[in-house]
PDB file of N, H, CA, C and O in Angstrom:
ATOM      1  N   MET A   1      95.185  46.851 150.403  1.00  0.00           N
ATOM      2  CA  MET A   1      96.585  46.304 150.703  1.00  0.00           C
ATOM      3  C   MET A   1      97.449  46.861 151.112  1.00  0.00           C
ATOM      4  O   MET A   1      98.288  47.354 150.358  1.00  0.00           O
ATOM      5  N   THR A   2      97.508  46.946 152.222  1.00  0.00           N
ATOM      6  H   THR A   2      96.826  46.545 152.834  1.00  0.00           H
ATOM      7  CA  THR A   2      98.833  46.984 153.210  1.00  0.00           C
ATOM      8  C   THR A   2      99.951  47.497 152.502  1.00  0.00           C
ATOM      9  O   THR A   2     100.304  48.663 152.676  1.00  0.00           O
ATOM     10  N   ASN A   3     100.817  46.377 151.353  1.00  0.00           N
ATOM     11  H   ASN A   3     100.529  45.430 151.212  1.00  0.00           H
ATOM     12  CA  ASN A   3     101.860  46.746 150.907  1.00  0.00           C
ATOM     13  C   ASN A   3     101.217  46.685 149.374  1.00  0.00           C
ATOM     14  O   ASN A   3     100.567  45.692 149.049  1.00  0.00           O
ATOM     15  N   LYS A   4     101.405  47.691 148.521  1.00  0.00           N
ATOM     16  H   LYS A   4     101.934  48.498 148.785  1.00  0.00           H
ATOM     17  CA  LYS A   4     100.917  47.313 146.647  1.00  0.00           C
ATOM     18  C   LYS A   4     101.579  46.363 146.126  1.00  0.00           C
ATOM     19  O   LYS A   4     102.804  46.455 146.208  1.00  0.00           O
ATOM     20  N   VAL A   5     101.148  45.483 145.619  1.00  0.00           N
ATOM     21  H   VAL A   5     100.153  45.408 145.553  1.00  0.00           H
ATOM     22  CA  VAL A   5     101.555  44.018 145.620  1.00  0.00           C
ATOM     23  C   VAL A   5     100.597  44.125 143.883  1.00  0.00           C
ATOM     24  O   VAL A   5      99.418  44.438 143.715  1.00  0.00           O
ATOM     25  N   GLU A   6     101.347  43.845 143.124  1.00  0.00           N
ATOM     26  H   GLU A   6     102.305  43.591 143.261  1.00  0.00           H
ATOM     27  CA  GLU A   6     101.626  44.268 141.680  1.00  0.00           C
ATOM     28  C   GLU A   6     101.403  42.840 140.957  1.00  0.00           C
ATOM     29  O   GLU A   6     101.724  41.863 141.633  1.00  0.00           O
ATOM     30  N   PRO A   7     100.944  42.628 139.798  1.00  0.00           N
ATOM     31  CA  PRO A   7     101.046  41.730 138.876  1.00  0.00           C
ATOM     32  C   PRO A   7     103.099  41.531 138.610  1.00  0.00           C
ATOM     33  O   PRO A   7     103.980  42.384 138.716  1.00  0.00           O
ATOM     34  N   GLY A   8     103.146  40.724 138.416  1.00  0.00           N
ATOM     35  H   GLY A   8     102.430  40.030 138.330  1.00  0.00           H
ATOM     36  CA  GLY A   8     104.902  40.454 138.311  1.00  0.00           C
ATOM     37  C   GLY A   8     105.933  40.755 139.298  1.00  0.00           C
ATOM     38  O   GLY A   8     107.130  40.969 139.103  1.00  0.00           O
ATOM     39  N   GLN A   9     105.133  40.734 140.630  1.00  0.00           N
ATOM     40  H   GLN A   9     104.161  40.561 140.789  1.00  0.00           H
ATOM     41  CA  GLN A   9     106.281  41.549 141.467  1.00  0.00           C
ATOM     42  C   GLN A   9     106.090  39.577 142.218  1.00  0.00           C
ATOM     43  O   GLN A   9     105.233  38.706 142.072  1.00  0.00           O
ATOM     44  N   ILE A  10     107.654  39.678 143.137  1.00  0.00           N
ATOM     45  H   ILE A  10     108.351  40.385 143.255  1.00  0.00           H
ATOM     46  CA  ILE A  10     108.114  38.070 144.006  1.00  0.00           C
ATOM     47  C   ILE A  10     107.279  38.220 145.203  1.00  0.00           C
ATOM     48  O   ILE A  10     107.468  39.309 145.745  1.00  0.00           O
ATOM     49  N   LEU A  11     106.664  37.688 145.621  1.00  0.00           N
ATOM     50  H   LEU A  11     106.510  36.804 145.181  1.00  0.00           H
ATOM     51  CA  LEU A  11     106.299  37.455 147.160  1.00  0.00           C
ATOM     52  C   LEU A  11     106.972  36.314 147.751  1.00  0.00           C
ATOM     53  O   LEU A  11     106.938  35.272 147.098  1.00  0.00           O
ATOM     54  N   GLU A  12     107.620  36.316 148.944  1.00  0.00           N
ATOM     55  H   GLU A  12     107.647  37.163 149.474  1.00  0.00           H
ATOM     56  CA  GLU A  12     108.500  35.508 149.721  1.00  0.00           C
ATOM     57  C   GLU A  12     107.970  36.193 151.162  1.00  0.00           C
ATOM     58  O   GLU A  12     107.707  37.367 151.421  1.00  0.00           O
ATOM     59  N   GLY A  13     107.908  34.666 152.213  1.00  0.00           N
ATOM     60  H   GLY A  13     108.122  33.712 152.003  1.00  0.00           H
ATOM     61  CA  GLY A  13     107.306  34.367 152.918  1.00  0.00           C
ATOM     62  C   GLY A  13     107.144  32.861 153.700  1.00  0.00           C
ATOM     63  O   GLY A  13     107.082  31.819 153.048  1.00  0.00           O
ATOM     64  N   ASP A  14     107.109  32.877 154.581  1.00  0.00           N
ATOM     65  H   ASP A  14     107.160  33.724 155.112  1.00  0.00           H
ATOM     66  CA  ASP A  14     106.883  31.764 155.363  1.00  0.00           C
ATOM     67  C   ASP A  14     105.420  30.583 154.786  1.00  0.00           C
ATOM     68  O   ASP A  14     105.224  29.374 154.657  1.00  0.00           O
ATOM     69  N   ILE A  15     104.801  31.674 154.618  1.00  0.00           N
ATOM     70  H   ILE A  15     104.961  32.656 154.723  1.00  0.00           H
ATOM     71  CA  ILE A  15     103.205  30.534 154.243  1.00  0.00           C
ATOM     72  C   ILE A  15     103.324  29.788 152.410  1.00  0.00           C
ATOM     73  O   ILE A  15     102.532  28.964 151.953  1.00  0.00           O
ATOM     74  N   PHE A  16     104.455  30.351 151.715  1.00  0.00           N
ATOM     75  H   PHE A  16     105.098  31.021 152.087  1.00  0.00           H
ATOM     76  CA  PHE A  16     105.057  29.778 151.016  1.00  0.00           C
ATOM     77  C   PHE A  16     105.914  28.839 150.778  1.00  0.00           C
ATOM     78  O   PHE A  16     106.669  29.203 151.679  1.00  0.00           O
ATOM     79  N   SER A  17     106.427  27.976 150.356  1.00  0.00           N
ATOM     80  H   SER A  17     105.813  27.680 149.624  1.00  0.00           H
ATOM     81  CA  SER A  17     107.400  26.648 149.804  1.00  0.00           C
ATOM     82  C   SER A  17     108.838  27.199 149.418  1.00  0.00           C
ATOM     83  O   SER A  17     109.882  26.788 149.925  1.00  0.00           O
ATOM     84  N   GLU A  18     108.710  28.538 148.103  1.00  0.00           N
ATOM     85  H   GLU A  18     107.862  28.871 147.691  1.00  0.00           H
ATOM     86  CA  GLU A  18     109.271  29.037 147.357  1.00  0.00           C
ATOM     87  C   GLU A  18     108.971  30.506 147.043  1.00  0.00           C
ATOM     88  O   GLU A  18     107.877  30.777 147.538  1.00  0.00           O
ATOM     89  N   PRO A  19     109.401  31.355 146.541  1.00  0.00           N
ATOM     90  CA  PRO A  19     109.424  32.747 146.233  1.00  0.00           C
ATOM     91  C   PRO A  19     107.810  32.108 144.892  1.00  0.00           C
ATOM     92  O   PRO A  19     107.612  31.133 144.167  1.00  0.00           O
ATOM     93  N   MET A  20     107.023  33.454 145.277  1.00  0.00           N
ATOM     94  H   MET A  20     107.183  34.246 145.866  1.00  0.00           H
ATOM     95  CA  MET A  20     105.951  33.304 144.246  1.00  0.00           C
ATOM     96  C   MET A  20     105.802  34.605 143.071  1.00  0.00           C
ATOM     97  O   MET A  20     106.335  35.644 143.461  1.00  0.00           O
ATOM     98  N   ARG A  21     105.304  34.663 142.017  1.00  0.00           N
ATOM     99  H   ARG A  21     104.872  33.819 141.700  1.00  0.00           H
ATOM    100  CA  ARG A  21     105.261  35.456 141.230  1.00  0.00           C
ATOM    101  C   ARG A  21     103.714  35.246 141.012  1.00  0.00           C
ATOM    102  O   ARG A  21     102.975  34.296 140.754  1.00  0.00           O
ATOM    103  N   VAL A  22     103.585  36.620 141.245  1.00  0.00           N
ATOM    104  H   VAL A  22     104.186  37.392 141.454  1.00  0.00           H
ATOM    105  CA  VAL A  22     101.827  37.375 140.820  1.00  0.00           C
ATOM    106  C   VAL A  22     101.534  37.466 139.923  1.00  0.00           C
ATOM    107  O   VAL A  22     102.213  38.152 139.160  1.00  0.00           O
ATOM    108  N   GLU A  23     100.163  36.733 139.391  1.00  0.00           N
ATOM    109  H   GLU A  23      99.611  36.176 140.012  1.00  0.00           H
ATOM    110  CA  GLU A  23     100.175  36.854 138.160  1.00  0.00           C
ATOM    111  C   GLU A  23      98.498  37.406 137.970  1.00  0.00           C
ATOM    112  O   GLU A  23      98.173  37.852 136.870  1.00  0.00           O
ATOM    113  N   THR A  24      97.662  37.358 138.895  1.00  0.00           N
ATOM    114  H   THR A  24      97.926  36.996 139.789  1.00  0.00           H
ATOM    115  CA  THR A  24      96.643  38.434 138.486  1.00  0.00           C
ATOM    116  C   THR A  24      96.259  38.465 140.350  1.00  0.00           C
ATOM    117  O   THR A  24      96.275  37.488 141.098  1.00  0.00           O
ATOM    118  N   ILE A  25      96.000  39.621 140.646  1.00  0.00           N
ATOM    119  H   ILE A  25      95.987  40.415 140.039  1.00  0.00           H
ATOM    120  CA  ILE A  25      95.322  39.806 142.363  1.00  0.00           C
ATOM    121  C   ILE A  25      93.701  40.162 141.877  1.00  0.00           C
ATOM    122  O   ILE A  25      93.674  40.569 140.716  1.00  0.00           O
ATOM    123  N   HIS A  26      92.724  40.108 142.353  1.00  0.00           N
ATOM    124  H   HIS A  26      92.746  39.777 143.296  1.00  0.00           H
ATOM    125  CA  HIS A  26      91.346  40.733 142.777  1.00  0.00           C
ATOM    126  C   HIS A  26      90.794  40.830 143.975  1.00  0.00           C
ATOM    127  O   HIS A  26      91.054  39.826 144.638  1.00  0.00           O
ATOM    128  N   THR A  27      89.983  41.795 144.682  1.00  0.00           N
ATOM    129  H   THR A  27      89.772  42.611 144.143  1.00  0.00           H
ATOM    130  CA  THR A  27      89.678  41.462 145.701  1.00  0.00           C
ATOM    131  C   THR A  27      88.696  40.882 145.834  1.00  0.00           C
ATOM    132  O   THR A  27      87.941  40.829 144.863  1.00  0.00           O
ATOM    133  N   GLU A  28      88.309  40.202 147.122  1.00  0.00           N
ATOM    134  H   GLU A  28      88.923  40.245 147.910  1.00  0.00           H
ATOM    135  CA  GLU A  28      87.032  39.356 147.707  1.00  0.00           C
ATOM    136  C   GLU A  28      86.407  40.655 148.506  1.00  0.00           C
ATOM    137  O   GLU A  28      85.192  40.484 148.404  1.00  0.00           O
ATOM    138  N   GLY A  29      86.634  41.893 149.265  1.00  0.00           N
ATOM    139  H   GLY A  29      87.621  42.031 149.348  1.00  0.00           H
ATOM    140  CA  GLY A  29      86.443  42.484 150.230  1.00  0.00           C
ATOM    141  C   GLY A  29      86.636  42.496 151.948  1.00  0.00           C
ATOM    142  O   GLY A  29      86.817  41.515 152.669  1.00  0.00           O
ATOM    143  N   ASN A  30      86.523  44.127 152.400  1.00  0.00           N
ATOM    144  H   ASN A  30      86.376  44.924 151.814  1.00  0.00           H
ATOM    145  CA  ASN A  30      87.059  43.743 153.181  1.00  0.00           C
ATOM    146  C   ASN A  30      88.607  43.033 153.805  1.00  0.00           C
ATOM    147  O   ASN A  30      88.769  42.095 154.585  1.00  0.00           O
ATOM    148  N   GLY A  31      89.225  43.573 153.373  1.00  0.00           N
ATOM    149  H   GLY A  31      89.094  44.336 152.740  1.00  0.00           H
ATOM    150  CA  GLY A  31      91.121  43.501 153.183  1.00  0.00           C
ATOM    151  C   GLY A  31      91.404  42.006 152.949  1.00  0.00           C
ATOM    152  O   GLY A  31      92.436  41.598 153.481  1.00  0.00           O
ATOM    153  N   VAL A  32      90.745  41.198 152.317  1.00  0.00           N
ATOM    154  H   VAL A  32      89.906  41.529 151.885  1.00  0.00           H
ATOM    155  CA  VAL A  32      90.815  39.932 151.941  1.00  0.00           C
ATOM    156  C   VAL A  32      91.444  40.161 150.198  1.00  0.00           C
ATOM    157  O   VAL A  32      91.250  41.176 149.529  1.00  0.00           O
ATOM    158  N   TRP A  33      92.039  39.213 149.848  1.00  0.00           N
ATOM    159  H   TRP A  33      92.197  38.388 150.392  1.00  0.00           H
ATOM    160  CA  TRP A  33      92.647  39.706 148.114  1.00  0.00           C
ATOM    161  C   TRP A  33      92.731  37.972 147.766  1.00  0.00           C
ATOM    162  O   TRP A  33      92.890  37.077 148.595  1.00  0.00           O
ATOM    163  N   SER A  34      92.577  37.837 146.317  1.00  0.00           N
ATOM    164  H   SER A  34      92.448  38.565 145.644  1.00  0.00           H
ATOM    165  CA  SER A  34      92.666  36.872 146.389  1.00  0.00           C
ATOM    166  C   SER A  34      93.828  36.624 144.700  1.00  0.00           C
ATOM    167  O   SER A  34      93.365  36.976 143.615  1.00  0.00           O
ATOM    168  N   LEU A  35      94.624  36.279 144.755  1.00  0.00           N
ATOM    169  H   LEU A  35      95.000  35.994 145.637  1.00  0.00           H
ATOM    170  CA  LEU A  35      95.787  36.194 144.336  1.00  0.00           C
ATOM    171  C   LEU A  35      96.454  34.665 143.516  1.00  0.00           C
ATOM    172  O   LEU A  35      96.916  33.654 144.045  1.00  0.00           O
ATOM    173  N   GLY A  36      96.291  34.969 142.203  1.00  0.00           N
ATOM    174  H   GLY A  36      95.916  35.790 141.773  1.00  0.00           H
ATOM    175  CA  GLY A  36      97.422  33.999 141.137  1.00  0.00           C
ATOM    176  C   GLY A  36      98.246  34.232 141.190  1.00  0.00           C
ATOM    177  O   GLY A  36      98.615  35.399 141.060  1.00  0.00           O
ATOM    178  N   LEU A  37      99.246  32.955 141.479  1.00  0.00           N
ATOM    179  H   LEU A  37      98.945  32.008 141.585  1.00  0.00           H
ATOM    180  CA  LEU A  37     100.804  32.865 142.064  1.00  0.00           C
ATOM    181  C   LEU A  37     101.239  31.897 141.279  1.00  0.00           C
ATOM    182  O   LEU A  37     100.456  30.973 141.058  1.00  0.00           O
ATOM    183  N   VAL A  38     102.628  31.865 140.647  1.00  0.00           N
ATOM    184  H   VAL A  38     103.265  32.616 140.827  1.00  0.00           H
ATOM    185  CA  VAL A  38     103.274  31.153 140.275  1.00  0.00           C
ATOM    186  C   VAL A  38     104.678  31.051 140.805  1.00  0.00           C
ATOM    187  O   VAL A  38     105.525  31.927 140.628  1.00  0.00           O
ATOM    188  N   GLY A  39     104.927  29.644 141.636  1.00  0.00           N
ATOM    189  H   GLY A  39     104.239  28.933 141.781  1.00  0.00           H
ATOM    190  CA  GLY A  39     106.066  28.996 142.153  1.00  0.00           C
ATOM    191  C   GLY A  39     107.296  29.774 140.720  1.00  0.00           C
ATOM    192  O   GLY A  39     107.180  29.618 139.504  1.00  0.00           O
ATOM    193  N   VAL A  40     108.229  30.472 141.372  1.00  0.00           N
ATOM    194  H   VAL A  40     108.323  30.599 142.360  1.00  0.00           H
ATOM    195  CA  VAL A  40     109.303  30.660 140.582  1.00  0.00           C
ATOM    196  C   VAL A  40     109.928  29.791 140.373  1.00  0.00           C
ATOM    197  O   VAL A  40     110.321  29.887 139.210  1.00  0.00           O
ATOM    198  N   ARG A  41     110.516  28.385 141.119  1.00  0.00           N
ATOM    199  H   ARG A  41     110.196  28.307 142.064  1.00  0.00           H
ATOM    200  CA  ARG A  41     111.057  27.263 140.706  1.00  0.00           C
ATOM    201  C   ARG A  41     110.504  26.114 139.965  1.00  0.00           C
ATOM    202  O   ARG A  41     111.044  25.326 139.189  1.00  0.00           O
ATOM    203  N   SER A  42     108.852  26.249 140.552  1.00  0.00           N
ATOM    204  H   SER A  42     108.413  26.889 141.183  1.00  0.00           H
ATOM    205  CA  SER A  42     108.291  24.828 139.925  1.00  0.00           C
ATOM    206  C   SER A  42     107.437  25.198 138.860  1.00  0.00           C
ATOM    207  O   SER A  42     107.182  24.316 138.040  1.00  0.00           O
ATOM    208  N   ALA A  43     106.818  26.605 138.662  1.00  0.00           N
ATOM    209  H   ALA A  43     107.026  27.322 139.329  1.00  0.00           H
ATOM    210  CA  ALA A  43     106.605  26.423 138.051  1.00  0.00           C
ATOM    211  C   ALA A  43     104.794  26.121 137.999  1.00  0.00           C
ATOM    212  O   ALA A  43     104.136  25.959 136.972  1.00  0.00           O
ATOM    213  N   THR A  44     104.440  26.113 138.977  1.00  0.00           N
ATOM    214  H   THR A  44     104.976  26.245 139.812  1.00  0.00           H
ATOM    215  CA  THR A  44     102.725  25.746 139.495  1.00  0.00           C
ATOM    216  C   THR A  44     102.078  27.077 139.683  1.00  0.00           C
ATOM    217  O   THR A  44     102.523  28.112 140.179  1.00  0.00           O
ATOM    218  N   PHE A  45     100.710  26.742 139.072  1.00  0.00           N
ATOM    219  H   PHE A  45     100.348  25.902 138.670  1.00  0.00           H
ATOM    220  CA  PHE A  45      99.964  28.011 139.771  1.00  0.00           C
ATOM    221  C   PHE A  45      99.115  27.137 140.986  1.00  0.00           C
ATOM    222  O   PHE A  45      98.579  26.054 141.221  1.00  0.00           O
ATOM    223  N   ARG A  46      99.455  28.594 141.613  1.00  0.00           N
ATOM    224  H   ARG A  46      99.891  29.474 141.423  1.00  0.00           H
ATOM    225  CA  ARG A  46      97.827  28.547 142.395  1.00  0.00           C
ATOM    226  C   ARG A  46      97.223  29.649 143.032  1.00  0.00           C
ATOM    227  O   ARG A  46      97.765  30.736 143.234  1.00  0.00           O
ATOM    228  N   LYS A  47      96.240  29.368 143.295  1.00  0.00           N
ATOM    229  H   LYS A  47      95.800  28.485 143.131  1.00  0.00           H
ATOM    230  CA  LYS A  47      94.825  30.691 143.788  1.00  0.00           C
ATOM    231  C   LYS A  47      95.376  30.563 145.227  1.00  0.00           C
ATOM    232  O   LYS A  47      95.816  29.484 145.626  1.00  0.00           O
ATOM    233  N   VAL A  48      95.349  31.678 146.012  1.00  0.00           N
ATOM    234  H   VAL A  48      94.991  32.554 145.689  1.00  0.00           H
ATOM    235  CA  VAL A  48      95.079  32.119 147.502  1.00  0.00           C
ATOM    236  C   VAL A  48      94.652  32.872 147.603  1.00  0.00           C
ATOM    237  O   VAL A  48      94.563  33.707 146.702  1.00  0.00           O
ATOM    238  N   SER A  49      93.919  33.058 149.278  1.00  0.00           N
ATOM    239  H   SER A  49      93.991  32.380 150.009  1.00  0.00           H
ATOM    240  CA  SER A  49      92.947  34.273 149.868  1.00  0.00           C
ATOM    241  C   SER A  49      93.506  35.036 150.730  1.00  0.00           C
ATOM    242  O   SER A  49      92.929  34.868 151.805  1.00  0.00           O
ATOM    243  N   LEU A  50      94.549  35.988 150.841  1.00  0.00           N
ATOM    244  H   LEU A  50      95.018  36.124 149.969  1.00  0.00           H
ATOM    245  CA  LEU A  50      94.989  36.460 151.776  1.00  0.00           C
ATOM    246  C   LEU A  50      94.370  37.753 152.671  1.00  0.00           C
ATOM    247  O   LEU A  50      93.657  38.613 152.155  1.00  0.00           O
ATOM    248  N   THR A  51      94.754  37.749 154.072  1.00  0.00           N
ATOM    249  H   THR A  51      95.334  37.050 154.491  1.00  0.00           H
ATOM    250  CA  THR A  51      94.157  39.178 154.317  1.00  0.00           C
ATOM    251  C   THR A  51      95.499  40.150 154.092  1.00  0.00           C
ATOM    252  O   THR A  51      96.508  39.672 153.574  1.00  0.00           O
ATOM    253  N   ASP A  52      95.440  41.564 154.523  1.00  0.00           N
ATOM    254  H   ASP A  52      94.620  41.952 154.943  1.00  0.00           H
ATOM    255  CA  ASP A  52      96.128  42.625 154.368  1.00  0.00           C
ATOM    256  C   ASP A  52      97.268  42.312 155.351  1.00  0.00           C
ATOM    257  O   ASP A  52      98.443  42.556 155.077  1.00  0.00           O
ATOM    258  N   ALA A  53      96.835  41.716 156.603  1.00  0.00           N
ATOM    259  H   ALA A  53      95.880  41.518 156.826  1.00  0.00           H
ATOM    260  CA  ALA A  53      98.008  41.259 157.788  1.00  0.00           C
ATOM    261  C   ALA A  53      98.829  40.378 156.972  1.00  0.00           C
ATOM    262  O   ALA A  53     100.055  40.442 156.880  1.00  0.00           O
ATOM    263  N   GLU A  54      98.015  39.499 156.350  1.00  0.00           N
ATOM    264  H   GLU A  54      97.019  39.446 156.424  1.00  0.00           H
ATOM    265  CA  GLU A  54      98.909  38.102 155.944  1.00  0.00           C
ATOM    266  C   GLU A  54     100.279  38.898 154.698  1.00  0.00           C
ATOM    267  O   GLU A  54     101.500  38.776 154.607  1.00  0.00           O
ATOM    268  N   VAL A  55      99.466  39.508 154.108  1.00  0.00           N
ATOM    269  H   VAL A  55      98.473  39.607 154.183  1.00  0.00           H
ATOM    270  CA  VAL A  55     100.110  40.229 152.969  1.00  0.00           C
ATOM    271  C   VAL A  55     101.586  41.097 153.605  1.00  0.00           C
ATOM    272  O   VAL A  55     102.786  40.925 153.388  1.00  0.00           O
ATOM    273  N   SER A  56     100.809  42.100 154.492  1.00  0.00           N
ATOM    274  H   SER A  56      99.834  42.239 154.668  1.00  0.00           H
ATOM    275  CA  SER A  56     102.251  42.859 155.305  1.00  0.00           C
ATOM    276  C   SER A  56     103.115  41.923 155.751  1.00  0.00           C
ATOM    277  O   SER A  56     104.242  42.418 155.733  1.00  0.00           O
ATOM    278  N   CYS A  57     103.139  40.519 156.246  1.00  0.00           N
ATOM    279  H   CYS A  57     102.224  40.117 156.261  1.00  0.00           H
ATOM    280  CA  CYS A  57     104.177  39.555 156.256  1.00  0.00           C
ATOM    281  C   CYS A  57     105.091  39.433 155.311  1.00  0.00           C
ATOM    282  O   CYS A  57     106.129  38.807 155.524  1.00  0.00           O
ATOM    283  N   LEU A  58     104.852  39.953 154.268  1.00  0.00           N
ATOM    284  H   LEU A  58     104.008  40.461 154.095  1.00  0.00           H
ATOM    285  CA  LEU A  58     105.536  38.802 153.228  1.00  0.00           C
ATOM    286  C   LEU A  58     106.463  39.932 152.810  1.00  0.00           C
ATOM    287  O   LEU A  58     106.110  41.086 153.050  1.00  0.00           O
ATOM    288  N   THR A  59     107.517  39.713 152.257  1.00  0.00           N
ATOM    289  H   THR A  59     107.804  38.775 152.061  1.00  0.00           H
ATOM    290  CA  THR A  59     108.653  40.117 151.386  1.00  0.00           C
ATOM    291  C   THR A  59     108.333  40.239 149.851  1.00  0.00           C
ATOM    292  O   THR A  59     108.249  39.270 149.096  1.00  0.00           O
ATOM    293  N   VAL A  60     108.112  41.969 149.370  1.00  0.00           N
ATOM    294  H   VAL A  60     108.181  42.756 149.983  1.00  0.00           H
ATOM    295  CA  VAL A  60     107.743  42.244 148.398  1.00  0.00           C
ATOM    296  C   VAL A  60     108.443  42.793 147.344  1.00  0.00           C
ATOM    297  O   VAL A  60     108.485  44.016 147.207  1.00  0.00           O
ATOM    298  N   ARG A  61     109.157  41.826 146.364  1.00  0.00           N
ATOM    299  H   ARG A  61     109.123  40.833 146.475  1.00  0.00           H
ATOM    300  CA  ARG A  61     110.335  41.900 145.586  1.00  0.00           C
ATOM    301  C   ARG A  61     109.566  42.419 143.796  1.00  0.00           C
ATOM    302  O   ARG A  61     108.532  42.015 143.265  1.00  0.00           O
ATOM    303  N   SER A  62     110.437  43.271 143.373  1.00  0.00           N
ATOM    304  H   SER A  62     111.277  43.600 143.805  1.00  0.00           H
ATOM    305  CA  SER A  62     110.384  43.720 141.826  1.00  0.00           C
ATOM    306  C   SER A  62     111.067  42.762 141.622  1.00  0.00           C
ATOM    307  O   SER A  62     112.036  42.288 142.217  1.00  0.00           O
ATOM    308  N   ALA A  63     110.211  42.322 140.239  1.00  0.00           N
ATOM    309  H   ALA A  63     109.424  42.707 139.756  1.00  0.00           H
ATOM    310  CA  ALA A  63     110.509  41.846 138.905  1.00  0.00           C
ATOM    311  C   ALA A  63     111.970  42.384 137.837  1.00  0.00           C
ATOM    312  O   ALA A  63     112.704  41.781 137.054  1.00  0.00           O
ATOM    313  N   ILE A  64     111.901  43.489 138.206  1.00  0.00           N
ATOM    314  H   ILE A  64     111.305  43.979 138.842  1.00  0.00           H
ATOM    315  CA  ILE A  64     112.370  44.083 137.307  1.00  0.00           C
ATOM    316  C   ILE A  64     113.665  44.451 137.567  1.00  0.00           C
ATOM    317  O   ILE A  64     113.815  45.327 138.418  1.00  0.00           O
ATOM    318  N   PRO A  65     114.592  44.013 137.061  1.00  0.00           N
ATOM    319  CA  PRO A  65     116.444  44.561 137.336  1.00  0.00           C
ATOM    320  C   PRO A  65     116.394  45.657 137.510  1.00  0.00           C
ATOM    321  O   PRO A  65     115.700  46.267 136.696  1.00  0.00           O
ATOM    322  N   THR A  66     116.920  46.299 138.371  1.00  0.00           N
ATOM    323  H   THR A  66     117.483  45.803 139.032  1.00  0.00           H
ATOM    324  CA  THR A  66     117.368  47.468 138.927  1.00  0.00           C
ATOM    325  C   THR A  66     118.642  47.828 138.707  1.00  0.00           C
ATOM    326  O   THR A  66     118.644  49.017 139.023  1.00  0.00           O
ATOM    327  N   TYR A  67     120.137  47.436 138.232  1.00  0.00           N
ATOM    328  H   TYR A  67     120.136  46.469 137.976  1.00  0.00           H
ATOM    329  CA  TYR A  67     120.718  48.063 137.709  1.00  0.00           C
ATOM    330  C   TYR A  67     121.749  48.657 139.044  1.00  0.00           C
ATOM    331  O   TYR A  67     122.717  49.408 138.920  1.00  0.00           O
ATOM    332  N   ASN A  68     121.490  48.375 139.653  1.00  0.00           N
ATOM    333  H   ASN A  68     120.703  47.766 139.754  1.00  0.00           H
ATOM    334  CA  ASN A  68     122.196  49.481 140.752  1.00  0.00           C
ATOM    335  C   ASN A  68     123.428  49.208 141.481  1.00  0.00           C
ATOM    336  O   ASN A  68     123.905  49.958 142.334  1.00  0.00           O
ATOM    337  N   GLY A  69     124.059  47.771 140.990  1.00  0.00           N
ATOM    338  H   GLY A  69     123.672  47.163 140.298  1.00  0.00           H
ATOM    339  CA  GLY A  69     124.991  47.609 141.166  1.00  0.00           C
ATOM    340  C   GLY A  69     126.457  48.435 140.864  1.00  0.00           C
ATOM    341  O   GLY A  69     126.460  49.516 140.276  1.00  0.00           O
ATOM    342  N   ASP A  70     127.635  47.805 141.326  1.00  0.00           N
ATOM    343  H   ASP A  70     127.632  46.927 141.804  1.00  0.00           H
ATOM    344  CA  ASP A  70     128.792  48.688 141.211  1.00  0.00           C
ATOM    345  C   ASP A  70     128.902  48.246 139.891  1.00  0.00           C
ATOM    346  O   ASP A  70     128.804  47.031 139.722  1.00  0.00           O
ATOM    347  N   GLY A  71     129.106  49.043 138.806  1.00  0.00           N
ATOM    348  H   GLY A  71     129.186  50.030 138.944  1.00  0.00           H
ATOM    349  CA  GLY A  71     129.746  48.467 137.829  1.00  0.00           C
ATOM    350  C   GLY A  71     131.538  48.008 137.857  1.00  0.00           C
ATOM    351  O   GLY A  71     132.068  47.296 137.004  1.00  0.00           O
ATOM    352  N   ALA A  72     132.129  48.523 138.863  1.00  0.00           N
ATOM    353  H   ALA A  72     131.698  49.101 139.556  1.00  0.00           H
ATOM    354  CA  ALA A  72     134.043  48.671 138.859  1.00  0.00           C
ATOM    355  C   ALA A  72     133.959  46.965 139.369  1.00  0.00           C
ATOM    356  O   ALA A  72     134.918  46.201 139.269  1.00  0.00           O
ATOM    357  N   LEU A  73     132.546  46.559 139.949  1.00  0.00           N
ATOM    358  H   LEU A  73     131.766  47.180 140.030  1.00  0.00           H
ATOM    359  CA  LEU A  73     132.868  44.755 140.107  1.00  0.00           C
ATOM    360  C   LEU A  73     132.630  44.042 139.225  1.00  0.00           C
ATOM    361  O   LEU A  73     132.621  42.868 139.594  1.00  0.00           O
ATOM    362  N   LEU A  74     132.399  44.199 138.069  1.00  0.00           N
ATOM    363  H   LEU A  74     132.406  45.153 137.769  1.00  0.00           H
ATOM    364  CA  LEU A  74     132.089  43.246 136.789  1.00  0.00           C
ATOM    365  C   LEU A  74     132.825  43.069 136.354  1.00  0.00           C
ATOM    366  O   LEU A  74     133.428  44.114 136.111  1.00  0.00           O
ATOM    367  N   ARG A  75     133.486  41.905 135.868  1.00  0.00           N
ATOM    368  H   ARG A  75     132.996  41.056 136.066  1.00  0.00           H
ATOM    369  CA  ARG A  75     135.023  41.483 135.439  1.00  0.00           C
ATOM    370  C   ARG A  75     133.972  40.786 134.379  1.00  0.00           C
ATOM    371  O   ARG A  75     132.810  40.384 134.430  1.00  0.00           O
ATOM    372  N   LEU A  76     134.962  40.860 133.442  1.00  0.00           N
ATOM    373  H   LEU A  76     135.906  41.186 133.400  1.00  0.00           H
ATOM    374  CA  LEU A  76     134.367  40.356 131.782  1.00  0.00           C
ATOM    375  C   LEU A  76     135.956  39.691 131.796  1.00  0.00           C
ATOM    376  O   LEU A  76     136.374  39.070 130.818  1.00  0.00           O
TER     377      LEU A  76
END
């Protein structure tokens, strides 16, 4: 896979109607991947087959918070 996609990451792109969380990944060979995805807003499961080229067009976001923000901007 050109972009390293792992379970728990969020995929965004024109081929999806909403951001999708990766649940499962299986190879189908020859640069084709079978992904089990769940919609972030709808919680709808879907299984899709994507090529390396299609995956490289997606935005891959980590679902783990980084806490890199400026703490001085936080107001309680």
